[in-house]
C-alpha positions, 0 to 999 in steps of 0.5 A: 680614166677621167678625173673630176675637175672643179674650180681651181683653188686659189691661195690667199696672198700672204703678207710680205715682210713690208706689209704692216699690220693695221693699228686700231685707232680710237678718237677722243670725242672731246678733242681732235686727238687720235690715240693709239690702242696699244697691245696687251701687257706681257703678262696678258700675252702669257695668259692668252698663250697659255689658254690657247695651249690648254685648248690645243692640248684638250683637243688633242686628248679628245682626238686621241681618245676618239681615235683609240676607240676606233682603233680598238673596235673591230673593222668592217664586215666584208663581202667577197664578190663572185668572179664568175669562174673558179680562180686558180691559186698562185703558189710561192715557196710556202703558200698558194693564194688567190685574190678576191674582190670585196666590198664593205658592208659597214660604212660606219666602221674603219677599214681593215689593216693589211693582214687582218684575219677574217673568217667566212660566216658559217652560213656561207661555208657551204657555198665555197667550192674549194678543190685541188687537182692531181697529176692525172687531172682528178679533181679532189674536193677540199675542206674550206677550213684549210683556207686562211683569209686576210685583208689585202687592200682595204675594203676592195680585196682579200687574200685567201691562202692555203699552205703549199705543203697541205696540197703536196701532202695530198698529191695535188699540183694546184687548187681553185676556189669558186662561189656563185653568191656574195660571201660574208667575211667577219673580222676576227678579234685581235689580241690587242683588246679590241672589241668584237662586233656583236651578233646583231651588228654582224647579222644586220650587215649580212642581211643587207647584202642578202636583200639588196646584193642582186639588185646592186649587181643588176644595176651595175652590170657593166662595172661588175663585169669589168671587175670580174674580168680584171680580178680573173686576169690578175689571178692568172699572173705571177705575183711579180715580174714583167708580162709580155704584151702577147701574154696580156692579150691572151689573159684578156681572151681567157678572162672574157671566155666566161662573159657570154653576155658582155656589153660593147661598152664593158668590152671596150673598157676592158680592152682599154684597161689592158692597153693602159697597163701594157703601156705602164708595164715598164715601170708598174708590174702588170698585176699591180696595175690591174689591181689599181684599176680593180680597186677603183672600180670596187670603191665606186661599186661599194658607194653604189651599194651603200646608196641602195642600202640607204634607199632600202632601209 
């Protein structure tokens, strides 16, 4: 990964204890005497200090009030980005979950905190293919209302989960989720007095991804491909634990299976990404490493989406 470099920041020298402050001088025009201009009296000093404190307190109040308005406003509307294949849920003791790539559709709103509850808009529910698989291999369609959606890593990833007991009651061994177009996700009002977004605000955000989503994807084809490959690999890994290098190679081969038109540069970048995560696996779990790279890619793609949106507005 390349980190942009620039002119190094130079610290200004700090006066040492031996450095004396320059004392202003005034010259008496009627004589050659030089008189010193002495500091203000103690009372004046106190007035100056109190004035400065008052200004600082006022600024703090303004900042607090502004920040409070931001905190009590709903976070961004997000869009889940297709992975290009059905993603299998990874199960723990109580839940089964899958991670989806997302972008922010409202750059003027704050990021969601981890665990913020989201809801798929009604118009997109029909685009979700949520299904389970029984012991005999039968695919069973499931109602998407069983899904729970929550923010996971800011604007770049959400977590979709289903209670494990729900699948077990239906005799299902696994579940998967698939969709072939961006899915709009709206934050649900919290119980802390936050102000929900208006219907017009949500409609404007969704309209942007509907109008420019395909243009954005086409103009950033390689990065979109790498992001899809990365999220596929991450979702095939356990939630924790060390992954052998042979497993990493197999994961990449499986993730590449759906990319029939991958460019040489995107293929090379995918191999480099996996190699980097393999080298870091001694101190960073493979899944977290992939997530870190995935989020970098998605933040870059999100910035390009906003640029396209600005040009099209």
